[in-house]
C-alpha positions in Angstrom: 70.8 -64.9 11.5 72.7 -61.6 12.0 70.6 -59.0 13.7 70.7 -55.5 12.3 72.0 -52.6 14.4 68.8 -50.5 14.1 66.9 -48.9 16.9 63.7 -50.7 17.9 61.0 -48.2 18.5 57.4 -49.4 18.7 55.0 -48.1 16.0 52.4 -46.4 18.1 49.4 -44.2 17.2 50.6 -41.6 19.6 53.8 -41.1 17.5 51.6 -39.9 14.6 50.1 -37.0 16.5 53.4 -36.2 18.0 54.9 -36.0 14.6 52.1 -33.8 13.3 52.4 -31.4 16.3 56.2 -31.2 15.8 56.4 -31.0 12.0 52.9 -29.7 10.9 51.7 -27.8 14.0 49.7 -25.1 12.1 48.0 -27.4 9.6 44.3 -27.0 10.0 41.5 -29.4 11.1 38.2 -27.8 9.9 35.0 -29.2 11.4 31.3 -28.5 10.9 30.1 -29.0 14.5 26.9 -30.6 15.8 26.2 -27.2 17.5 26.3 -25.6 14.1 29.3 -23.3 13.5 32.5 -24.2 11.7 35.3 -24.9 14.1 39.0 -24.5 13.3 42.0 -25.9 15.1 45.4 -27.3 14.3 47.3 -30.6 14.8 49.1 -28.9 17.7 45.7 -28.3 19.3 44.6 -31.9 18.6 47.8 -33.2 20.3 47.3 -31.0 23.4 43.7 -31.9 23.8 44.2 -35.6 23.0 46.6 -35.7 26.0 43.9 -34.1 28.1 41.6 -36.9 27.0 44.1 -39.5 27.9 44.7 -37.9 31.3 40.9 -37.6 31.9 40.4 -41.3 31.1 43.1 -42.2 33.5 41.4 -40.2 36.3 38.1 -42.0 35.5 39.9 -45.3 36.1 40.1 -46.5 32.5 42.7 -49.3 32.2 44.8 -50.3 29.3 42.7 -52.6 27.0 39.4 -51.1 28.2 37.0 -50.4 25.3 35.9 -46.7 25.0 33.0 -46.2 22.6 32.1 -43.3 20.3 28.8 -42.5 18.7 29.8 -39.5 16.7 30.1 -37.8 13.3 33.3 -36.5 11.8 34.8 -33.6 13.9 37.7 -32.4 15.9 36.5 -33.9 19.2 36.2 -37.3 17.6 39.7 -37.0 16.3 41.0 -36.1 19.8 39.5 -39.3 21.0 41.2 -41.2 18.2 44.5 -40.3 19.7 43.7 -39.8 23.4 42.0 -43.2 23.8 44.4 -45.3 21.8 47.4 -43.3 22.9 46.9 -44.1 26.6 46.5 -47.8 25.8 42.8 -48.2 25.8 40.8 -49.4 22.7 38.7 -46.9 20.6 35.4 -48.5 19.6 33.7 -46.4 17.0 30.0 -47.3 16.7 28.0 -46.8 13.5 24.9 -44.8 14.5 23.2 -45.9 11.3 22.9 -49.4 12.6 19.6 -50.7 14.0 19.3 -49.9 17.7 19.4 -53.6 18.4 22.7 -53.9 16.6 24.1 -50.9 18.5 23.1 -52.5 21.8 24.6 -55.8 20.7 28.0 -54.5 19.7 28.3 -52.2 22.8 27.7 -55.3 25.0 29.8 -57.6 23.0 32.7 -55.1 23.2 32.0 -54.5 26.9 32.4 -50.7 26.5 33.3 -48.9 29.7 32.5 -45.3 28.6 30.5 -44.0 25.6 31.3 -40.6 24.1 28.5 -39.2 21.8 27.4 -36.2 19.7 24.4 -34.1 20.7 22.1 -35.6 18.1 22.2 -39.1 19.6 20.7 -38.2 23.0 17.2 -39.7 22.2 18.8 -42.9 20.8 21.0 -43.4 23.9 18.2 -42.6 26.3 16.4 -45.7 24.9 19.5 -47.9 24.9 21.3 -46.9 28.1 19.5 -49.3 30.3 20.6 -52.2 28.0 24.3 -51.4 28.2 25.3 -52.8 31.6 29.1 -52.4 31.2 28.9 -48.7 30.3 29.9 -46.8 33.5 29.3 -43.3 32.1 28.1 -41.3 29.1 30.1 -38.3 27.8 28.3 -35.8 25.6 30.7 -34.2 23.2 29.9 -30.6 23.7 30.5 -27.7 26.1 28.5 -26.6 29.2 26.5 -24.1 27.2 25.0 -26.8 25.0 24.7 -29.5 27.6 21.3 -31.2 27.0 18.8 -32.1 29.6 18.4 -35.9 29.5 18.0 -39.0 31.6 21.3 -40.6 30.8 23.0 -42.0 33.9 26.5 -40.8 34.8 26.3 -38.0 32.2 29.5 -36.0 31.8 30.3 -33.0 29.7 33.2 -33.5 27.3 34.7 -29.9 27.6 34.4 -30.0 31.4 36.0 -33.4 31.5 39.1 -32.6 29.5 39.2 -29.0 30.7 39.9 -30.2 34.2 43.1 -31.7 33.0 44.5 -28.5 31.5 47.0 -26.2 33.1 44.1 -23.8 34.1 41.9 -26.6 35.4 44.3 -28.2 37.8 46.1 -31.5 37.7 43.5 -34.1 38.6 44.8 -34.7 42.0 48.3 -36.2 41.6 50.5 -33.6 40.2 50.5 -34.3 36.5 48.3 -32.1 34.3 46.9 -33.3 30.9 48.9 -31.0 28.8 52.2 -32.4 30.1 51.0 -36.0 29.9 53.6 -38.4 28.6 52.3 -41.0 26.2 53.0 -44.5 27.6 55.2 -46.9 25.7 54.1 -50.4 25.1 54.2 -53.2 22.5 53.1 -52.1 19.0 51.0 -55.2 18.7 48.7 -53.8 21.5 45.1 -53.4 20.4 44.3 -49.8 19.4 40.8 -49.7 17.9 37.7 -51.8 17.3 35.3 -51.7 14.4 32.3 -53.9 13.7 31.1 -55.0 10.3 27.6 -53.9 9.4 26.2 -57.3 10.0 24.3 -58.0 6.7 24.2 -61.7 7.7 23.9 -62.5 11.3 25.3 -60.3 14.1 28.1 -57.7 13.4 31.6 -59.0 13.8 34.4 -57.1 15.5 37.7 -56.4 13.9 40.4 -55.5 16.4 43.2 -53.3 15.0 46.7 -52.9 16.5 48.9 -49.8 16.8 51.3 -51.5 14.3 48.7 -52.3 11.8 47.3 -48.8 11.9 50.6 -47.1 11.5 51.6 -49.3 8.6 48.3 -48.8 6.9 48.9 -45.0 7.2 52.2 -45.3 5.3 50.4 -47.2 2.6 47.7 -44.5 2.4 50.4 -41.7 2.1 52.4 -43.5 -0.6 52.2 -42.1 -4.1 50.7 -45.3 -5.5 48.4 -45.4 -2.5 46.1 -42.4 -1.8 49.1 -40.0 -2.2 48.1 -38.0 0.9 50.5 -35.2 1.6 50.9 -31.8 3.2 49.7 -30.0 0.1 46.3 -31.6 0.2 43.1 -30.3 1.7 41.2 -33.5 2.2 37.4 -33.7 2.8 36.5 -36.8 4.9 33.0 -37.6 3.8 33.7 -41.2 4.7 32.6 -41.4 8.4 35.0 -41.8 11.2 32.8 -44.6 12.5 33.3 -46.6 9.2 36.7 -48.4 9.3 38.3 -45.4 11.0 37.4 -43.1 8.1 39.6 -45.3 5.9 42.5 -44.5 8.2 42.6 -40.8 7.1 42.8 -39.3 10.6 46.0 -41.2 11.1 47.4 -40.7 7.6 46.5 -37.0 7.8 48.7 -36.6 10.9 51.5 -38.7 9.3 51.5 -36.4 6.2 50.4 -33.1 7.6 47.4 -32.9 5.3 44.8 -30.3 6.1 41.6 -32.1 7.0 38.0 -31.0 6.6 35.3 -32.7 8.6 31.6 -32.4 7.5 30.0 -33.3 10.7 26.4 -34.6 10.4 25.6 -32.6 7.2 26.2 -34.9 4.3 23.6 -33.6 1.9 24.7 -32.5 -1.6 24.4 -28.7 -0.8 26.4 -28.9 2.5 29.1 -31.1 0.9 29.4 -28.8 -2.1 29.6 -25.6 -0.1 32.3 -27.1 2.2 34.3 -28.2 -0.9 34.0 -24.7 -2.3 34.6 -22.6 0.8 37.5 -24.7 2.1 39.2 -25.2 -1.3 39.1 -29.0 -1.0 41.6 -30.7 -3.3 40.9 -34.3 -2.3 37.5 -35.8 -1.2 36.8 -39.3 0.1 33.5 -41.1 0.3 31.1 -43.8 -0.8 29.1 -43.6 -4.1 25.8 -42.8 -2.4 27.2 -39.5 -1.1 28.5 -38.6 -4.5 25.2 -39.3 -6.1 23.6 -36.8 -3.7 26.3 -34.3 -4.6 25.8 -34.8 -8.4 22.0 -34.5 -8.1 22.5 -31.2 -6.2 24.8 -29.8 -8.9 22.3 -30.8 -11.6 19.3 -29.4 -9.7 20.9 -26.0 -9.0 22.8 -25.8 -12.3 26.3 -25.3 -10.9 29.6 -25.3 -12.7 32.0 -27.1 -10.3 35.0 -27.0 -12.6 34.9 -23.2 -12.3 34.0 -23.0 -8.6 36.0 -25.8 -6.9 39.7 -26.7 -6.5 38.9 -30.5 -6.5 41.6 -32.6 -8.1 40.9 -36.1 -6.9 37.9 -38.1 -5.6 38.5 -41.4 -3.8 35.5 -43.7 -4.1 35.3 -46.9 -2.0 32.8 -48.9 0.0 31.0 -49.9 -3.2 31.9 -50.1 -6.9 32.4 -46.7 -8.6 30.1 -46.6 -11.7 31.9 -45.6 -14.9 29.3 -42.8 -15.4 30.3 -41.3 -12.1 34.0 -41.3 -12.9 33.2 -39.7 -16.3 31.0 -37.1 -14.6 33.7 -36.1 -12.2 36.2 -35.9 -15.0 34.1 -33.7 -17.3 32.1 -31.5 -14.9 34.6 -31.2 -12.0 38.0 -31.7 -13.7 38.7 -34.3 -11.0 40.2 -37.8 -11.3 38.3 -40.6 -9.6 40.6 -42.9 -7.6 38.7 -46.2 -7.3 39.8 -48.0 -4.1 38.8 -51.3 -2.5 39.1 -52.8 0.9 37.1 -54.1 3.8 36.6 -53.5 7.5 38.7 -56.7 7.9 41.5 -54.9 5.9 41.7 -51.6 7.8 40.5 -51.1 4.9 43.0 -50.4 2.1 43.6 -53.2 -0.3 43.9 -51.9 -3.8 44.0 -48.4 -5.4 43.3 -47.7 -9.0 46.0 -45.3 -10.1 47.0 -45.1 -13.8 50.3 -46.5 -15.0 52.7 -44.5 -17.3 51.4 -46.4 -20.3 47.9 -45.0 -19.7 48.9 -41.3 -19.7 48.3 -40.7 -23.4 45.1 -42.7 -23.5 41.7 -41.2 -24.4 39.2 -40.5 -21.7 37.2 -43.6 -22.8 40.3 -45.8 -22.4 41.2 -44.3 -19.0 37.6 -44.8 -17.8 37.8 -48.5 -18.7 40.9 -48.8 -16.4 39.2 -46.7 -13.6 36.3 -49.2 -13.5 38.7 -51.7 -11.9 39.3 -51.6 -8.2 43.0 -51.2 -8.8 46.4 -52.7 -7.9 47.4 -54.0 -4.5 49.3 -51.5 -2.4 52.6 -52.8 -0.8 51.7 -54.9 2.2 48.8 -56.6 0.6 49.2 -60.1 -1.1 46.3 -61.0 -3.3 45.3 -64.1 -5.2 42.2 -65.6 -6.9 41.3 -69.3 -6.6 38.6 -71.6 -7.9 36.2 -73.6 -5.8 38.8 -76.2 -5.1 41.4 -73.6 -3.9 43.6 -73.8 -7.0 45.2 -70.5 -8.0 43.9 -68.9 -11.2 45.8 -67.0 -13.9 46.1 -63.3 -13.8 44.7 -62.9 -17.3 41.9 -60.4 -16.7 39.4 -63.1 -17.6 39.5 -65.9 -15.1 37.2 -65.1 -12.2 37.6 -66.7 -8.8 37.4 -66.2 -5.1 39.5 -63.3 -3.9 41.9 -64.0 -1.0 44.2 -61.5 0.7 46.8 -61.4 3.5 49.0 -58.7 5.0 50.1 -56.8 8.2 46.8 -54.8 8.4 44.4 -57.7 7.5 42.5 -59.5 10.2 43.6 -62.9 11.5 40.2 -63.5 13.2 37.2 -61.7 14.7 37.1 -60.3 18.2 35.7 -62.8 20.7 34.6 -65.1 17.9 34.5 -68.9 18.6 33.4 -70.0 15.2 36.8 -71.1 14.1 39.4 -69.9 11.6 38.9 -67.1 9.1 42.2 -67.7 7.2 43.6 -70.6 5.2 46.8 -72.6 5.8 48.8 -70.0 3.9 47.5 -67.1 6.0 45.0 -65.8 3.3 41.7 -64.3 4.3 38.7 -65.1 2.1 37.1 -61.7 1.2 33.8 -63.2 -0.1 34.4 -61.4 -3.4 34.7 -62.8 -6.8 37.3 -61.1 -9.0 39.7 -61.1 -11.9 43.3 -59.9 -11.9 44.9 -58.8 -15.1 48.5 -59.0 -16.3 49.3 -55.5 -14.9 47.9 -56.5 -11.5 44.6 -54.6 -11.8 41.9 -56.4 -9.8 38.3 -56.1 -10.7 35.4 -57.2 -8.4 32.8 -59.0 -10.5 30.5 -59.8 -7.6 30.2 -61.0 -4.1 30.4 -64.8 -3.9 26.8 -64.9 -2.7 25.5 -62.4 -5.3 27.0 -63.8 -8.5 24.4 -64.9 -11.0 24.9 -68.5 -12.3 23.2 -68.9 -15.6 23.6 -72.1 -17.6 26.9 -72.9 -15.9 28.4 -69.4 -16.6 28.8 -66.5 -14.2 27.1 -63.1 -14.8 28.5 -60.1 -12.9 25.7 -58.2 -11.2 28.1 -55.3 -10.5 28.9 -54.9 -14.2 25.2 -54.8 -15.1 24.5 -52.3 -12.3 27.3 -50.0 -13.5 26.1 -50.1 -17.1 22.5 -49.4 -16.0 23.5 -46.4 -13.9 25.0 -44.9 -17.1 21.4 -44.2 -18.3 20.6 -40.5 -17.7 17.2 -41.4 -16.2 18.5 -43.9 -13.6 19.3 -42.7 -10.1 20.2 -46.2 -8.7 20.2 -49.8 -9.9 20.6 -53.3 -8.5 20.7 -56.7 -10.2 19.8 -60.0 -8.6 19.4 -63.5 -9.8 15.9 -64.9 -10.2 15.2 -68.6 -10.5 14.8 -69.9 -14.1 13.7 -73.4 -15.0 16.1 -73.7 -18.0 19.1 -71.5 -17.0 19.0 -72.0 -13.2 19.2 -68.2 -12.7 18.7 -65.1 -14.9 19.3 -61.5 -14.0 16.5 -59.1 -12.9 17.4 -55.4 -13.1 15.8 -53.3 -10.3 15.8 -49.5 -11.0 15.1 -46.3 -9.2 14.2 -43.6 -11.7 15.6 -40.0 -11.2 12.9 -37.6 -10.0 10.7 -36.4 -12.9 12.3 -38.8 -15.4 10.4 -41.3 -17.6 11.9 -44.7 -18.2 10.4 -47.9 -19.6 11.5 -51.5 -19.5 12.0 -51.6 -23.2 14.1 -48.4 -23.3 16.3 -49.6 -20.5 17.0 -52.9 -22.1 17.7 -51.2 -25.4 20.2 -48.9 -23.7 22.1 -51.9 -22.3 22.4 -53.6 -25.7 26.0 -53.3 -26.9 27.2 -52.2 -23.4 27.1 -55.8 -22.0 27.3 -59.2 -23.5 23.9 -60.2 -25.1 23.5 -63.2 -22.9 24.0 -61.0 -19.8 21.0 -58.8 -20.7 18.4 -58.8 -17.9 15.3 -60.9 -18.5 13.2 -58.2 -17.0 13.3 -54.7 -15.4 11.4 -53.8 -12.2 11.0 -50.2 -11.0 11.0 -49.2 -7.3 10.9 -46.0 -5.3 14.1 -46.8 -3.4 16.6 -49.6 -2.8 17.5 -51.1 0.7 21.0 -50.2 1.9 23.1 -51.3 4.9 24.3 -48.8 7.5 27.4 -48.2 5.4 25.5 -47.4 2.2 25.9 -50.8 0.5 23.0 -52.4 -1.4 21.3 -55.1 0.6 21.0 -57.8 -2.0 19.6 -60.3 0.6 16.6 -58.0 1.2 16.1 -57.6 -2.5 16.1 -61.3 -3.0 13.5 -61.6 -0.2 11.3 -58.9 -1.8 11.5 -60.6 -5.2 11.4 -64.2 -4.0 8.3 -65.1 -5.8 9.0 -62.9 -8.9 8.3 -64.7 -12.2 10.4 -63.7 -15.2 8.6 -63.3 -18.5 11.1 -65.8 -20.0 10.6 -68.5 -17.4 
C-alpha cells in the first residue's frame, strides 16, 4: 500500500479548546452557579483556566491515566475540568449524583478515583461516603474561599485556591512553569480521556472508557449538518447533564464549532429553564423528555406564549423516546422543530439523528410528525443493522423488527475492567439491547427494549408505541406499558398512567382514546393509575420495578 503524504497529528481533546480559544475566543459560556448568580466567561477563559487545572493536578502528583472524578452540575468549572483533566493525560470520571449512594460508592471504587471534585450541594452526600472511598486522596469543592463550607471531608481543597496558585499572580507551583503557560502534552490519540458508567438498571453500573480520538470524531458528527448541526450561530442550552454521557458530547462539540453554551446548573425546574431560555435567547436546547415535560407543564400553568417570548428554533430530545404529542407541542406553541436523537452511553452517545429529507419539506405537520417519531438516520461513523434471534440480517422495509446492532469509532469494544467476556460479535457489532425497524430511507425506529417487548400470541407489541400514543391524551402526564402474564396469549399489555394534576381520567375513556391510534389487537387489556412512575438516575422508566410492582396483577381478560 502507498502511504499518503499527510501530516499525522493526534486527535486530542486539548486541540478542541485550543481551537476555540484561537478562533472563537469571545464566544460565551453562561452558567447558573451553585452559589446562585449567573456567571459569564469565554472559551479563552476556559482554555486559560483549564491549563491551570492541568498544572494543579500535576503539582498534586496526578499521573497520566489516573481517574479524576466529578460530582457536579453543568457549569463553567465543570467544563474546565473536562479539558484540564483529559488534556494533561488523566481520565475524567463524571459521576451521576442521582444514583443511589451505594452505586456512587461502587463506581468510585471500581474506577479507583484519585481526586473527587464536587459542587457545594453534594457536601452531605460525600461526608457519608468519603470513608468508603479508599483510593480518593483528596476532595476539591468547586467554589471560592468565600463560599467554602465547613465539613468533615478529609483532604478538603478549595477549587479557586487550587487553580489560582497556578496563575501568573499566584506563582509557578515551585518549578518555574505557571499554569497559564502550560503546554498540553502530546500523546497517542487512543489514550483514554473520560469514563462514564451506565445507570445500572440491571446489576452494577458498567464503565465505558472513551478515548481522545473517539471524542473528537464524535464532536465532528455532532457538528455536521445531518448530525446536530451545532455551529457558531447557535446559543445552545445544555439541559442534558454533564454527568450523563459527557452532556452528549456538547462541551467538546461546542468548542469545535464555537457555539455559545448556556449551563443551567442545578436548577432544572420548568420555571428556571424557561427563564434561562428567554433571557439568554437560546436557539437550541438539548435534554431528556422528563425535563421537557416539566417545562411544558410550567408553560401551561402560567399561561405563557413561548412562540412570542423565545428565540428557540430546535429542541434535541434523547435518552428516551420523544412522544409525538411533545414534538407537536413544540412545533405549535414554541415554533421549534424537535430533533429526535438516539444513542447510548456505550456509543458516546450519538447514533442516529432524525432530520427531515428534502422530500419531506412540503409535507403537512401530521406527516412530518410521523417521521419525527422515528429515532432517525445513522450519522456517518455508525454502521447499523437489525437481525433476528438467529443473527440473520433483516430487511430495511420499515416493518421487520429485530435486534439492533451497531459499530463505529466511538462505540465501545468492551466495558472497563469487565471480565464477563465479549460485548461485540465476530463482525465487530455491539448489541444495543433494543428492538427496532429500519425503513428504506434509513430511518431507524426503536419499537422496544429486547427485555420489554410484549410477546402476545407469537406477535410483538411495542410498549413504546403504546406509551407515546397514551401520552397524547390531554389528561395524561406520563405513561408506561408492561406485559402481564395471560393464560391464552402468553402476555398482554397493561397501561400504567399518571394523571395530570387536577385532571379526571377513567379506564374506559383512556381505552377509547387509543382506539384508531394503535392496532386493535395492541389495545391494552387494562389501565392502572398511579401517582408516579419509577425512573432511573438518567430519567428512564424502570420497567423492571414496574414488573415487580404488578407481578401479581390479574388482567380482566385473563
